[in-house]
C-alpha atoms as one frame of an Amber mdcrd trajectory, in Angstrom:
protein
  28.292   3.248 -47.375  29.088   5.774 -50.092  29.670   9.474 -49.253  26.194
  10.185 -50.674  24.632   7.922 -48.031  23.501   5.217 -50.473  25.424   1.939
 -50.861  25.649  -0.155 -54.169  25.135  -3.790 -53.682  25.763  -5.740 -56.745
  23.505  -8.914 -57.356  25.383 -11.698 -59.072  22.566 -13.989 -59.950  22.770
 -13.517 -63.740  26.534 -14.185 -63.632  25.738 -17.648 -62.217  23.011 -18.070
 -64.747  25.376 -17.747 -67.688  27.891 -20.064 -65.911  25.280 -22.772 -65.451
  24.650 -23.088 -69.228  28.027 -25.140 -69.403  30.223 -27.103 -66.943  33.341
 -25.038 -67.058  32.771 -22.864 -63.960  33.011 -19.722 -66.006  32.173 -16.857
 -65.579  33.120 -16.934 -61.854  30.886 -15.370 -59.319  33.842 -14.778 -57.044
  35.827 -13.134 -59.769  32.865 -10.872 -60.566  32.520 -10.056 -56.897  36.185
  -9.157 -56.567  36.215  -6.929 -59.616  33.168  -5.061 -58.488  34.459  -4.521
 -54.987  37.792  -3.481 -56.399  36.008  -0.758 -58.310  34.175   0.585 -55.304
  30.970  -1.426 -54.853  29.866  -1.586 -51.249  28.349  -5.076 -51.101  27.342
  -8.230 -52.893  23.763  -9.685 -53.161  22.680 -13.118 -54.110  19.289 -14.644
 -54.289  19.745 -18.464 -54.193  16.450 -20.197 -55.161  15.677 -23.771 -54.278
  16.043 -25.023 -57.809  19.607 -23.462 -58.121  18.716 -22.063 -61.536  21.508
 -19.456 -60.969  23.154 -19.009 -57.657  23.999 -22.366 -56.094  24.643 -23.258
 -52.510  28.411 -23.348 -52.992  28.330 -19.869 -54.450  26.780 -18.493 -51.296
  29.339 -20.250 -49.092  32.286 -19.207 -51.378  31.144 -15.557 -51.430  30.722
 -15.518 -47.696  34.249 -16.849 -47.322  35.665 -14.412 -49.873  34.131 -11.327
 -48.272  34.968 -12.364 -44.794  38.726 -12.897 -45.751  39.380 -10.320 -48.368
  36.661  -7.629 -48.126  35.612  -7.420 -44.519  34.159  -3.963 -45.003  31.782
  -5.111 -47.727  28.227  -6.149 -46.968  26.875  -9.601 -47.860  23.175  -9.589
 -48.461  21.364 -12.941 -49.058  17.803 -12.713 -50.454  15.180 -15.284 -50.631
  11.945 -16.799 -49.245  12.409 -17.528 -45.558   9.887 -20.457 -45.906  12.092
 -22.019 -48.631  15.835 -22.206 -48.293  16.923 -18.730 -47.063  16.984 -19.604
 -43.338  19.528 -22.389 -43.792  22.008 -19.799 -45.255  21.236 -17.327 -42.480
  21.794 -19.856 -39.708  25.127 -21.158 -41.159  26.688 -17.982 -42.726  25.235
 -15.109 -40.753  25.440 -12.505 -43.492  25.203  -8.850 -42.771  21.648  -8.706
 -44.098  18.920 -11.123 -45.042  16.205  -9.782 -47.423  13.039 -11.694 -46.960
  11.181 -12.073 -50.362   7.807 -13.622 -50.854   8.511 -15.369 -54.141   7.225
 -18.771 -55.085   9.477 -21.474 -56.256   8.250 -21.399 -59.878   8.228 -17.691
 -60.571  11.080 -16.283 -62.768  11.855 -13.272 -60.625  10.447 -11.426 -57.691
   7.284  -9.620 -58.506   5.530  -8.464 -55.343   6.205  -7.640 -51.707   4.790
  -8.930 -48.361   1.276  -7.867 -47.211   0.009  -7.383 -43.738  -1.696  -8.625
 -41.710  -1.715 -11.716 -44.109   1.989 -12.568 -43.803   2.683 -11.143 -40.336
   2.326 -13.979 -37.830   4.373 -16.579 -39.894   7.104 -13.940 -40.402   7.379
 -12.793 -36.896   9.408 -15.711 -35.506  11.719 -15.828 -38.449  12.546 -12.141
 -38.195  13.099 -12.521 -34.441  15.490 -15.556 -34.992  17.360 -13.675 -37.723
  17.972 -10.565 -35.626  18.932 -12.833 -32.659  21.707 -14.198 -35.000  23.028
 -10.634 -35.422  21.706 -10.365 -39.012  19.834  -7.363 -40.262  16.343  -8.073
 -41.550  15.018  -6.222 -44.701  11.585  -6.957 -45.928  10.816  -6.803 -49.657
   7.710  -4.509 -50.003   5.605  -2.918 -52.553   5.484   0.999 -52.378   2.448
   1.027 -50.062   2.881   3.559 -47.255   0.103   1.870 -45.251   2.281  -1.264
 -44.847   5.411   0.376 -43.301   4.285   0.629 -39.640   3.290  -3.039 -39.668
   6.735  -4.044 -41.152   8.417  -2.300 -38.254   6.049  -3.714 -35.608   7.211
  -7.206 -36.740  10.765  -6.323 -35.941  12.264  -5.566 -39.446  15.213  -3.221
 -39.500  14.655  -2.187 -43.141  12.274  -2.544 -46.048  13.405  -2.877 -49.686
  11.092  -1.064 -51.987  10.249  -3.182 -55.049  10.962  -0.710 -57.879   9.705
  -2.451 -60.957   6.660  -0.277 -61.380   8.792   2.847 -61.009  11.026   1.539
 -63.838   8.252   0.504 -66.071   6.332   3.814 -65.699   9.237   6.022 -66.756
   8.213   8.119 -69.683   4.522   7.439 -69.334   1.761   9.772 -68.128   1.553
   7.908 -64.852   5.223   8.292 -64.017   4.851  11.082 -61.561   1.986   9.459
 -59.720   3.959   6.138 -59.471   6.983   7.853 -58.154   4.959   9.719 -55.504
   3.957   6.383 -54.161   7.571   5.527 -53.580   8.200   8.944 -52.008   5.266
   8.341 -49.641   6.240   4.771 -48.828   9.790   5.790 -48.092   8.712   8.653
 -45.765   6.252   6.349 -44.094   8.975   3.700 -43.502  11.375   6.266 -42.050
   8.709   7.678 -39.851   8.054   4.176 -38.472  11.748   3.791 -37.702  12.725
   1.728 -40.734  15.683   2.198 -42.952  15.239   2.079 -46.644  16.656  -0.173
 -49.444  15.466  -0.317 -53.078  15.895  -2.621 -55.903  14.461  -4.430 -59.098
  14.848  -2.894 -62.622  16.970  -0.044 -61.400  19.534   0.960 -64.125  21.894
   3.725 -65.132  19.015   5.606 -66.823  16.521   5.660 -63.822  18.624   5.344
 -60.687  19.722   8.966 -60.163  16.007  10.314 -60.530  14.812   7.740 -58.080
  17.384   8.572 -55.472  16.819  12.332 -55.946  13.110  11.772 -55.328  13.114
   9.274 -52.498  15.003  10.475 -49.586  17.739   8.613 -47.626  17.858   5.339
 -49.448  20.524   3.426 -47.613  21.227   0.747 -50.335  20.321  -0.230 -53.802
  20.680  -3.796 -55.069  21.116  -4.033 -58.853  21.636  -7.230 -60.784  20.017
  -7.780 -64.121  20.826  -4.356 -65.628  24.265  -4.225 -63.903  25.233  -7.650
 -65.634  23.824  -6.515 -68.921  25.879  -3.407 -68.878  29.001  -5.354 -67.673
  28.788  -7.536 -70.693  29.394  -4.289 -72.818  31.514  -2.150 -70.291  33.196
  -4.647 -68.086  32.631  -5.123 -64.225  34.898  -2.211 -63.194  33.555   0.391
 -65.556  29.990  -0.554 -64.848  30.443  -0.265 -61.040  32.061   3.114 -61.409
  29.160   4.315 -63.596  26.592   3.196 -61.113  28.500   4.849 -58.350  28.575
   7.943 -60.516  24.712   7.719 -60.695  24.511   7.549 -56.996  26.851  10.606
 -56.591  24.823  12.559 -59.117  21.770  12.080 -56.911  23.519  13.446 -53.795
């Protein structure tokens, strides 16, 4: 964790997406992970989908081995739908954190969080199993304060606030109202005994303001914007600038 209390986890999905357009195994997700961790990133995130459109099963295994051997202090976070392929990785690799995301197999990216009581009973045994394996559970959630106590009651350790609506509202008349929903959801989560993560469309322009407004965010997971920035700046410079954004919020 950073000195500001917020960790940076770099999502490498888009690195794998570029690699998959050819059969040359470049760019390498393990090289990307190494360069980001060397520059100070606190962890690595992957979201392997069943169709392997970007991260593939061997990437998850290779990254797990890399972090265990060379970066034991770094966190490995595997995201995905626990009713698709996520649990196979959790059972075999036991990452530090599993982020349960309710995406369908066909959607291009995550676009909503879990809802309760609708999803509660089918999630409960998988949360219990994951925690019994020694893996922290984070639930991907919309910024709805009323859902946070239910997430805790299911046994989750953390929630990851889905931040797309925050990002898309920046500069609009609704921005303050939208941000307040995240503040309220974060406070409700912490009042219920949950720790707080955040991710989706966070970038160098909006990250600091979010962390200033929403207290005690433990981790941000950033992928699409990070890789876009890295194409121009390089992995190391991009990592350092996101860490600067986090420090600026402290």
